[in-house]
N, C-alpha and C positions, 0 to 999 in steps of 0.2 A: 839494784835489783828491781826496784819499783819501776824504773826506766824501761828495763828489759821486758819485764811482765806487760807492761803497757804496750810495747812494741809488738809483742807476741799475740796479745789480745786482739790487736787491730791490724795484723800483718797484711790483709788484702788492701785496705785503703793506705797503708804506709807505702806500698810500692807504687800506688797512684801519686802520692804526695812526691815520691822520688822522681817519678817520671815527668811531672810537672817542673819540679825544681831544676832538673838537668836541662830541660828545654830552655827555661829563661835564664839559666846561668851561662848557657852558650850564647844566647841572643845578646845578652849584657856585654859579655866580653868581645863580642864581634862589632859593637855598635860603632866603634871607630872606623873600621874596614867597611862596613855596610854604608854608612854616611858617606865616605870618600868615594864609594864606587857608585852611588847615585848622583854625586856631585851637587849637594844642596847645602843651603846655610842652616844655622842652627834653629832658626824660626820654622823654616819648611820641614826639616827633619823632625821636629816637635810635633807639627802638625800631622806628618804622615804617620806618627805613631798613634794617632787617633784611630786609624784603621782598626787596632786590635779593641779599642773600646766599642766601635761600631759592631764589630763581629761577637764580641762578649754580650752586648745588649740583647742579641738574640735569643741567647740561653735562658733569659727570664721566662720565655714563653715555651721553648723547646724542652729544656732540661726536664721539668716536671713529667711532661708526656714521653718523654725519651725513657726515663727512669721507670715509669710504670710498665711501658710496653717490653723494655729490654731485661728488667728484673735483674737476674744475677749476672748477666752479661753486659750491663749498662755502663759500668766502670771500665772492664778491659776493652769494649769495643770503643768507647770514647778514646781511650789511650792510643788505640791503634789508628784512629783518625788523627789525633794529635801528631802521630809520628809520621803520617803521610804530609800533613800541612806543615811540618817543620822543615820539608824540603824546599819550601818556596822561597825563602829570604836568601837562601843561598845561590839562586839561580837567576834572580831578576836583576836588572841593570838599570832600570829606570824608575823614577818617582811613582808613576801609576802602577807598574807592576809591583814595586815594594808595598805600595798602600794596599793592593788587593791581596797580596801574599800575608800581610799582617791582619787583615780583616778575617781570612779564613783561619788563620793561627789562632786569633782571639777567640774565635766561635768554638774552636775545638777544645781550646785550653778552658774556656768557661764551662763548657759542658761537663769536662773532667772534673774541674774545681767544685762545681754544685754537687756532683754525685758523690764524690770522695769526702766532703765535709759532711753530706747527710748520711753516709754510712758510718762515719765516726761518731756523729750523733747518736745514731740508731744503738750503736755498740755501747755508748755511754748510759743509754737509757736502760739497756738490758743488764748491764754489769754493775751499775753504780759507781763506775769509775771515772776519773777525769783523764781524758785522753788526747784532746785537743793539742796541748803543748808538745807532746811527745811526737804526734804526727807532723805538726808544722815544724818541728826540730829537724826532722828528716827531709822535709822540703829544703831547709836551710843547708843541711849538710850536702845534699844533691847539688844545689844551687852553686855553693862555693867550690866543690869538686869539680864541677862542670866548668866554671868560669877559670879556674886553674888550668885544667886540661886544655881548655880552648886556647888561652893564652900560650901555652907551650907548643900546641899545634901551629899556631900562627908564627912563632918564632922559628919552628922548623920549617917553615915555608910551605904549609899545607894551603890549598886553595879554598876559598868559601865552600865551593860546590862539594869538595871532599869532607869538609868538616861537618857540613850539614847533613851528608848522607850517613856519616858516622853516628851522628845524633840520632837520625831516624832508626837505625839498626839497633842503637841501645833501648830506645823507647818500645819498639816492637818486641824486644826480648823480655820487657817487663810485662807487658799485657796479659799473657796467658795465666800469671799468677795472681791476677786480680779477681778472679771469679769469686763471688760471696754470696751465700744463700741470704734471700731476703722474705722467706716465706712467712716469718712471724711479724713482719712490719706491721704497724698499725694502719688501718684503712682511714683515710681522711674524707673520701667521698668527693663528689664533683662540686659541691657547694661550699667547700671548706674555704676556699679563698676569700669569699664574702665575710666570713667572720674572723679573719685574720687580725692580731692585735697590731694595728698599723703603728701606734706610737712606740711599741716595743721594736718593731722591726726597724722604725727611723732612727732610734736611739741607739740601738746595738749597731745597726748598719753605719751610722755617723763614726762610732768609736773605731770600728774596723776599717772604714774608708780613711781616717786620719791615718792610722798605723800604715795602711797599705799605699797610701800616697806618699808618704815619707819613705818608705822603703823602696818604692819605685823610682823615686828622683835619683837614689845612690845607685841602684841597678843600672838605670840607663845612662847616667850622666857621669858617674865617678870616674870610670876609665877615661873618659874625654877630659874631665878636670885635672886628673894627673898627668895625662899625656901632653894635654895642650897648656894648660895653665901653668903646671909645675914642671913641665919638660921632662917627663918620665918615658920610658920606652914601653914596647907593647907588653912585656911581661909585667912591669911596673903598673901598667894601667889596668891589666886584668886582675891585678891583685887588690885593687880597691873594691870592686864588688865581691870578689873572695872573702876579703876581711869582714865585710858586712854579714855574709853568709855564715863564716865560721863563727862569729861572735853571737849571731842570731840562733844558731844551733846550741852554743852554750848556755845562752839565756833561756831558751825554750826548754831545754833538758832540765835546767835549775828550776824553771818556773813548774815544772811538773810536781816539784815537791812544795813550791811556795803556794801553788794554788790551794793546797789541802791546809795551810796553816794560817793565811792571811785573807782579809775581805778583798775581794776583786777590784773594787773602787779604789782603794789605797794603792794597791799595787799598780794599777793602771796610771794613777797620776804620778806615783814616784818615778815609774818608768819613762813616762812621757817626759818629766824634768831632765832625766840623765840624757835621754836622746836629744833633747833642745841643747844641752851643753855640748855634746859630740859634734853635732852637725854645725855648731858655730865654730868649734875648733877646725874642722874640716874646711869650713869657708875661709877662714882666716890663714891657714897653712901656707908657710913659706916653702916647704919641701914635701915630696911624697911621705916621709916617715910620719911627720905630724898629721898629715891627712888620714894615714891609717889609723893613728891613735883615734882621731874624731869619728871615722866611719865605725871603728871598732865599739867606742862607746855608745854612738848611736844604735848599733846593732843589738847591743845589750839591752838598751832601753825599749826599742820597739818591738822586740823580740816577742814579747809575752802580751802585747796590746789586741793584737788581732785574734790570736787564739782565744783569750779569755772573752772578748767579746761575742765571738761565735759560740763559746760554752755557755755563756750567759743567756745567749739568745735560745739555746736549746733548753737550759734548766728552767727559765721563766715562761717559755711558751706552753700552753696547754698540750698535753701529751699527743692528741689527735692530730695537732697542727705543727708538731714539731719539726718534720721534714720541710714543710712548706715555709716556715719560717726561717728555719736553716738557709734555705734556697735562696730566699730574698735578701737576707742579710749579706750572704756570701757574694751575690751579684753587686749589691751596693758596694760592698768593700772591694772587690775585685776590679770594679770600675776604676777604682783608684789606681791601680797598677798601670792603666792604659791612658786616663786623662792627665795624671800627674807629669809623665815625662813630656806631654805636648805643652802644659802650662809652663815647665821648666824651660822648654826650648825658647818660647816667647819671652821668658824672664832673662834667659842669658843672652839673648839677642839684644834685648833693651838695656840690660844693665850689666852684662857680663855674669860668668859662671859664680863667681864668688858672692854676689849679692843675691842671685837666684838661690844658691844653697842656703844663705842665711834667712831667706824667706821661709824656708821649711820649717825653722824653729817656731815661727809665728803660727803655721799649720798646727804643729804638735800642741800648742797651747790649748787648742780646741777641745782636746780630750778632757780636760778638767772640768769644764760645766756639764759636757755630756754625761761623765760618770757621776756627777753629783746628782743629776735627774735620775739616772738609772738605779742608783742605790737608794734614794730617798722615796721613791714612789713605791706604793703598794700595787703589784701586778696581779693580785688575786691568786697567788699560788700558795 
């Protein structure tokens, strides 16, 4: 009941999380097809994925102004733009075209990401409820569902153009239900950015970045790992990112209850350790079934790290600066979704996918010192 009430309380941003999860679940399951279509090696494919990071970086400046100007329509309109941008990857067949399509998609996804996380933080402040885990869980549910459905459509012989048109239709259908009144949102003023708690943004952003970078490597490369390294088929490959999404959904729904009972720092460190074990199992897996186990453990581990980092940022920030802090932490974190796949591509080209996945365990270890700093410092709250 606690989960259902949390979803009901934040139903408008929940649908935005579903839209973004559906979009990237489809992209992840289509990665082998898209890579083969443009005819590039691992390193080049990874570098092309940086287009999303470039697009996302623009939202650091655009999103706050967009949010103020569009108000209640900021979230649904951003989702509509995401739907249009989602058509691009399905129609391009050259490396440059793919890069430009991902740049536009990253910009629209980042815009939606910032607004939907800010909306959840606003509802948390008004209601006194912890809602981040439940909302991010719905992202994972949508991501997993989309990945499985995309794999099934690939097996059924659907062309990339047809799959991405279907994706755009789904996203457009979700947009009208995301209108949300923001009339009681605190005003921050034009000079609020000069007083932002930079260290808080940096540390919370670092925690979220680690989680999302680890998540992004599996989303973008797990299907290729299963299909190429372990010899799986298209449906088996799609089940790699789907397994991550499913277990992350379970972990985040469970984290909705855990967040109310245990200190966030301890939970984040324990979760990072579990995720490290999982990714190492996936890296060493001899068959797809063992890789699924590893990806599942990793999903359970990293599921709560990002939402807790965002929730801490909102809780520890001054009330008048809450939205600004959330926006910047979200941007830092979501950069991981796009930088990590590129770095993974370079690692895979140089050392192979197994060693590249093993390197993710080292990344996850960074969560330990960051949370120690976060929980030991007096932030003046």
